[in-house]
Each structure stands twice: as C-alpha cells, then as structure tokens.
VOTI-237393 format. One record per residue: residue in three letters; z, y, x of N, C-alpha, C in turn. Coordinates in steps of 0.001 Angstrom, whole numbers, plus 500000, padded with zeros to 6 digits. Layout:
AlaZYXZYXZYX;...
END
This chain:
Met872512694815454667872046693580454034872752693383452687;Pro871999693036451621872646692797450326873493691536450354;Leu874465691490449448875337690331449317874565689223448596;Arg874394688096449248873615686985448696874510686121447800;Thr874137685995446522874990685308445554874218684213444819;Leu874998683358444177874460682297443323875148682383441968;Ile874380682303440885874923682288439528874925680848439034;Val876102680381438570876229679015438069876708679076436624;Asp875866678623435706876203678661434272875291677679433548;Asp875840676884432652875017675904431946874168676534430846;Glu874437677790430477873685678448429413872555679295430018;Pro871291678959429731870165679692430330870207681194430059;Asp870529681586428826870568683014428500871654683732429298;Ala872803683073429476873890683697430229873495683883431690;Arg872843682887432260872383683016433651871419684182433802;Glu870446684229432919869405685255433037869965686643432752;Asn870840686746431765871424688055431456872222688605432634;Leu872991687733433286873773688188434436872856688566435590;Arg871804687802435786870850688143436849870243689529436614;Ile869850689807435392869239691098435060870250692226435241;Met871499691984434796872521693014434943872773693329436412;Leu872837692307437243873037692547438673871860693304439270;Glu870678692944438877869479693618439382869460695083438973;Asp869905695360437738869839696725437210870980697619437692;Thr872164697031437903873345697864438157873955697691439540;Cys873577696642440251874221696351441543873169696062442613;Pro872503697090443109871451696873444105871971696276445410;Glu873288696341445620873861695769446836873996694250446769;Val873553693657445642873636692206445446872235691610445352;Glu872054690485446014870825689695445888871183688364445222;Val870524688053444115870728686755443456869758685766444087;Ala870294684851444884869444683909445609868868682844444689;Ala869651682430443673869186681370442781870111681273441575;Leu869645680529440571870405680281439350870615678783439214;Ala871859678354439015872171676932438896872621676610437475;Ser872166675482436967872465675095435585873702674214435454;Gly874274673813436581875450672964436541875986672733437938;Ala877044671914438020877728671725439301876846671043440342;Glu876177669954439968875352669241440937874185670101441399;His873573670815440454872483671734440802872998672822441740;Ala874203673301441485874787674344442337874966673854443764;Arg875442672630443930875631672108445292874298672044446042;Glu873239671648445337871920671602445973871462672994446398;Leu871677673980445514871229675339445816872101675996446886;Ile873375675667446917874249676199447962873786675701449329;Ala873447674418449420872961673868450687871631674487451097;Leu870838674882450112869516675435450394869559676922450744;His870374677689450003870338679150450123871521679748450883;His872595678992451064873784679476451778874273680825451235;Pro874624680877449949875109682142449386876425682560450005;Gln876716683858449882877978684395450391879054684454449312;Ala878648684282448033879592684369446922878984683706445697;Leu879862683364444737879427682718443497879868683526442281;Phe879008683547441269879406683907439912879418682580439149;Leu880590682155438695880757680778438233881337680696436832;Asp880602680021435948881133679714434624882212678643434765;Ile883281678762434003884394677840434135884122676517433431;Lys883809676603432150883723675403431327882266675036431097;Met881825674036431845880478673512431707880577672050431315;Pro879622671548430533879668670136430142879667669223431364;Gly880383668113431254880445667182432380881390667688433442;Glu880846668128434564881647668618435679881864670118435542;Asp883105670550435423883366671966435183883405672760436491;Gly883617674072436347883588674952437505884667674656438519;Phe885849674224438061886932673936438992886630672694439822;Ser886002671715439194885606670514439940884585670868441010;Leu883650671743440674882674672196441666883377672854442845;Leu884321673745442557885014674457443633885799673503444525;Arg886418672497443932887137671523444761886176670815445715;Ser884965670520445236884021669762446058883426670588447193;Ile883509671929447101882940672785448151884006673688448762;Ser885272673302448637886358674176449091886272674481450578;His885673673571451343885554673783452797884653674967453131;Leu883802675376452174882894676499452419883579677846452250;Glu884700677855451542885484679071451315884623680212450760;Leu883870679900449721883027680914449087883848681762448118;Pro883772683084448215884414683938447205883787683700445837;Val884608683838444806884158683515443452884561684611442480;Val883640684938441575883969685691440368883728684741439208;Phe884759684476438424884631683572437291884027684316436098;Thr883212683605435334882702684145434076883156683204432966;Thr883598683772431857884138682926430797884035683616429453;Ala883777682799428411884008683284427063885521683411426908;Tyr885974684114425904887398684419425785888254683167425831;Asp889145683103426774890074681998426963891362682592427508;Gly892338682775426615893552683479427002894280682856428161;Phe894359681534428204895079680866429286894360681044430612;Ala893017680938430576892263681111431811892464682510432365;Leu892363683501431510892504684882431973893901685125432522;Gln894901684554431878896277684712432366896414684083433751;Ala895832682909433940895921682223435234895217683022436323;Phe894073683609435989893350684407436975894174685631437375;Arg894757686293436389895567687475436686896748687111437577;Gln897413686005437266898574685599438047898207685305439498;Asn896980684829439718896537684487441063895687685590441701;Ala895618686743441048894877687896441571893413687553441829;Leu892832686735440945891424686371441067890597687138440051;Asp889339687373440407888505688211439564887761687366438530;Tyr887540687968437365886844687270436283886069688286435453;Leu885075687789434749884285688600433833884266687897432483;Glu884678688608431450884621688044430105883221688232429529;Lys882729687183428884881449687276428193881669687856426801;Pro880816688735426304879681689358426998880169690307428090;Ile879472690295429205879919691003430400879657692504430287;Asp880683693270430595880570694722430598880036695196431955;Pro879041696092431976878457696529433254879465697127434230;Glu880419697888433727881404698491434630882317697425435230;Asp882689696426434418883473695313434953882693694571436026;Leu881405694435435811880557693763436802880520694545438104;Arg880364695857438020880340696676439242881668696591439989;Arg882761696581439232884074696450439854884193695107440581;Ala883738694035439943883814692708440555882966692634441816;Val881815693270441790880939693260442964881587694011444119;Arg882210695144443825882885695900444893883978695044445533;Lys884688694286444713885745693430445248885153692307446092;Leu884051691716445635883402690661446415882994691167447795;Ile882442692364447826881997692932449100883184693135450043;Arg884324693563449488885527693714450320885978692361450860;Ile885957691343450008886417690017450416885537689460451530;Val884222689634451379883290689122452379883424689893453697;Gly883693691193453593883712692029454789885039692126455497;Asp886128691735454843887460691883455430888118690508455538;Pro888382690022456733888983688690456904890320688531456188;Asp891133689588456172892438689498455504892263689337453997;Asp891367690148453411891092690016451977890516688641451675;Gly889628688177452562889029686862452365890055685749452402;Ala890980685799453339892005684771453457892913684761452231;His893261685962451737894108686055450548893384685468449330;His892106685785449197891316685280448070891266683756448099;His890967683180449250890821681729449342892158681025449098;Ala893248681621449559894567681033449309894882681034447809;Ser894551682134447136894785682230445694893918681231444939;Leu892678681087445387891750680167444742892220678726444906;Asp892654678373446097893157677026446337894378676728445474;Ala895250677723445347896456677529444546896113677241443095;Leu895078677909442594894684677732441202894023676381440965;Ile892998676056441766892195674867441457892888673562441845;Asn893900673630442696894577672409443117895937672215442468;Asp896281673078441522897567672970440842897455671964439698;Pro898058670779439813897922669779438750898577670193437447;Asp899467671169437511900140671633436304899499672893435730;Ser898339673256436266897671674454435769897363674316434288;Pro897674675338433510897342675280432083895851675167431846;Leu895054675530432821893610675426432654893179673978432483;Ser893876673064433098893491671665433012894299670907431970;Lys895285671552431362896194670846430470895990671191428999;Arg895551672418428714895565672851427319894292673598426929;Val894048673584425627892977674364425036893611675550424323;Ala893088676735424573893552677915423850892630678110422647;Val893152677839421452892343677898420238892515679267419600;Pro891450680088419575891553681413418969891495681329417447;Gly892505681916416797892542681926415345892671683328414791;Arg893043683418413526893134684726412874894257685582413475;Asp895334684942413894896517685687414311896793685637415807;Gly895855685106416581896079685021418020895602683691418562;Leu896359683136419519895989681881420169897031680798419902;Val896542679588419661897402678413419580897033677523420752;Leu898042677096421519897806676324422729898041674844422438;Ile897006674034422665897057672616422331896641671803423546;Arg897417670803423889897045669926424987895821669097424588;His894947668840425564893738668070425276894073666741424612;Glu895073666035425150895372664697424655895945664706423245;Asp896411665860422768896982665940421423895922666166420346;Ile894718666534420737893642666752419765893035665405419395;Thr892994665102418090892338663864417644890879664116417290;His890627665203416563889242665520416204889142666964415728;Leu887913667438415596887634668783415108886615668677413983;Glu886780669541412987885894669518411826885354670921411556;Ala884046671032411377883412672314411107883372672590409613;Ser883541673858409259883381674321407886882777675708407947;Asn881467675793407690880722677028407863880887677521409305;Ser881385678737409499881526679261410860882914678996411445;Tyr883774678297410693885127678009411151885233676565411643;Thr886270676311412421886528674963412915888005674657412752;Thr888312673470412208889695673014412106889957671993413199;Val891015672233413980891409671334415056892580670493414548;Phe892422669167414550893451668249414069894188667651415269;Thr895505667561415163896302667005416260897008665724415823;Asn897496664965416802898102663672416480899475663792415836;Asp900037665003415780901301665181415061901086665752413660;Gly899819665758413210899514666164411842899185667630411648;Arg899210668417412721898887669838412572897394670039412328;Lys897082671124411632895703671558411446895626673029411854;Val894877673308412904894761674670413410893361675168413117;Ile893255676232412324891954676771411942891546677864412921;Ser890358677698413480889830678671414436888621679372413839;Ser888465680637414211887306681411413761886067681111414580;Lys886189680236415598885061679887416440884242678750415817;Asn882914678824415982882025677767415523882262676493416331;Ile882023675350415725882262674077416411881389673931417657;Arg880256674619417690879385674571418866880100675152420094;Val880952676153419882881707676729420988882629675672421593;Phe883299674910420737884192673862421222883400672762421921;Glu882271672384421348881451671336421963881034671731423377;Thr880713673000423564880255673475424859881369673485425886;His882588673816425463883653674062426424884645672909426591;Leu884675671959425669885559670811425834884951669823426831;Asp885803669025427445885381668044428444884489666994427786;Ala883227666922428207882258666012427600882596664546427863;Lys883445664289428857883842662906429116884922662445428147;Arg885572663389427487886669663056426578886304663309425128;Phe885554664375424865885237664754423494883757664507423215;Phe883473663964422033882104663583421694881775664052420277;Arg880641664720420134880227665184418809879485664063418093;Val880139663475417102879583662316416406878743662711415202;His878832663971414809878198664431413570878081665945413672;Lys877192666546412925877046668002412995878336668728412642;Ser879224668054411914880471668695411484881709668154412178;Tyr881559667168413087882746666538413671882607666296415174;Ile883718666548415878883892666132417269885137665264417316;Ile885069664122418014886253663275418142886707663227419594;Asn888001662980419780888563662728421097888482661223421337;Leu887678660798422306887457659383422546888749658645422902;Glu889740659358423397891011658712423720891761658267422471;His891385658838421316892031658462420054891139657559419212;Leu890019657137419758889109656259419027889670654840419027;Lys889879654288417828890473652953417691889423651898417384;Gly888368652304416712887345651328416344886192651986415624;Phe885281651137415162884093651623414471883840650714413273;Ser883503651308412136883317650548410902881988650895410246;Arg881297649859409783880082650058408981880360649835407494;Gly881611649477407148881950649109405783881665650200404768;Glu881979651441405111881747652563404195880772653554404826;Gly879729653014405440878840653851406224879307653802407665;Asn878639654498408526879023654517409934880217655445410118;Met881382654868410432882601655651410523883345655313411811;Ala883806656358412493884692656177413642886123656145413134;Leu886879655130413537888276655001413124889166655499414257;Leu889999656500413954890910657056414953892284656412414831;Asp893093656552415863894391655871415868895404656469414903;Asn895080657623414301895951658187413267895500657787411865;Gly894490656900411791893989656429410509892810657201409961;Ala892442658302410587891337659117410095890009658378410272;Leu889148658495409269887788657958409328886823659124409452;Ile886034659130410510885152660253410805883704659772410736;Pro882865660411409911881466659960409802880696660148411108;Val879840659190411391878983659230412575877537659292412104;Ser876812660288412553875418660431412132874556659346412773;Arg873444659020412123872527658012412671872014658432414047;Arg871800659723414224871255660207415496872230660016416637;Arg873550660174416359874552660059417419875101658646417580;Leu874789657772416618875356656431416640875025655655417918;Pro873766655603418368873483654834419593874276655341420806;Asp874409656669420939875167657216422062876639656842421988;Leu877196656887420760878610656540420613878835655068420936;Leu877988654194420419878153652767420679877987652470422159;Gly877089653195422819876933653031424264878182653433425022;Met878856654510424546880078654947425215881226653966424966;Ile881262653344423772882308652373423471882216651193424424;Glu881009650823424803880822649670425678881225649947427123;Thr881317651235427479881500651547428892882838652184429232;Phe883564652764428257884804653424428668886013652547428395;
END
C-alpha cells in the first residue's frame, strides 16, 4: 500500500509542484489532497486520514507549527518544506527532523520519503520522531518563534519580531528597520517578507512598506495618509490598504 500523504502550503504553485514531483519520483507515495492553510488542512486530515504531512512552515495567519500543536494527538510524521531560513534549518537539524528547502531537489525528496516510510513502519523510529517534533513545536524559547533570519549580502542577520518597526522595499531589495535604529538590507523582495511574517503582527500598508502593528502609535491625514510609529517614523498608507488598516486599529 502506498504511503498516504497530505501537502499543506499556502502557495498554489508550491503545492502543485510538490504533488507532481511525488507522482513522478516517488511511486510509493499517494497524495490524498492539497491544503491551502491550517484550517483547510484540519478538514482534509479528518476526511482523508493521511499517514504523513508535507508541511510549509510559514503561512499567513496560522503557521505550520500552530497547526501541528492543534493535531499533536494524531502523531502524524512530518516533512517540513521551507524557503531558505537558516534558523529553521538549524532547529530541524538539532531535533533530527526532516526538511526540504524550496526549490525542492528530487533526490532530497526521495530521501525524505524513505525516512517517512521508516517512521510509519517502525514504532521506535515513530516514537523518536514524535518526541523530537514535540520538543520543537512546544519549546517557548525556540528561535523559530522568536526571531526572523534576514538573508543579506554577507549571510544572515537575526532579528527578534518585536524589534522590527517596519520594512521598506527598494527595487528587488528590502530594508528592515529596527527600534534601536539599525537598518538591515536584504536581497529578498518585500513580497517574501509579507508571505512569511506573522500576518497578525505585520501589515503591508503600501506596495513599498510593511509595518509592525505593535509599533503603530497613530494615524495622520495631515500630510496624506500616514501611519505614525512609536520611533517617530511616518509611513505612507495606500488608499487601497487604508480601510483594512483602520479596521485593524479599531479591533486590536
């Protein structure tokens, strides 16, 4: 019997690409369904009863770790999928958990599938996997929940979520501003940050700006629509995003 799996990823192309790769290179795997997010995944898990998950880590709203906490009683083996995130990969290695970096390499995928089959078929391997997974997702001091690894020209700069005030796009680069006055330039497009930052904390107010709502001090129409941050920065808010921002100000 093939290994019945579920793919969970908020990006449609990523879901479909992984499904095709599994179909082409791993005949021992059956993809039961594709989930676009955590809530959708829970519905599909109840419907299809998969034996394992391929899970994207950073999804808007509820991330992959939150999903795993909510279904921990099922003890489903997991292979994480992620765009390059140095801290995440380090945490996975330390906990002996499997991961696939995007874009996914076919040989890495075959290796991950072989490991999944061992975990499902061997109670000892399964118990070790679940213990490692629990240790990772329930660790309140995990760097995965505390910091952003910002890829730049010379490596990675590690910044705590709460220290980021806002991000500014410039062509294909993004500058990350912190509350201690630092400016960290990343080679990643601002869309990458928008996709992977916590949507409950970070909000894209303009095509060129993302703000941390925890640092939002007020809103001004005096010089156009501007978000005022607690460090004094004035960030333009586009007309299209203004209603959403004002709605969030009323509720958080």
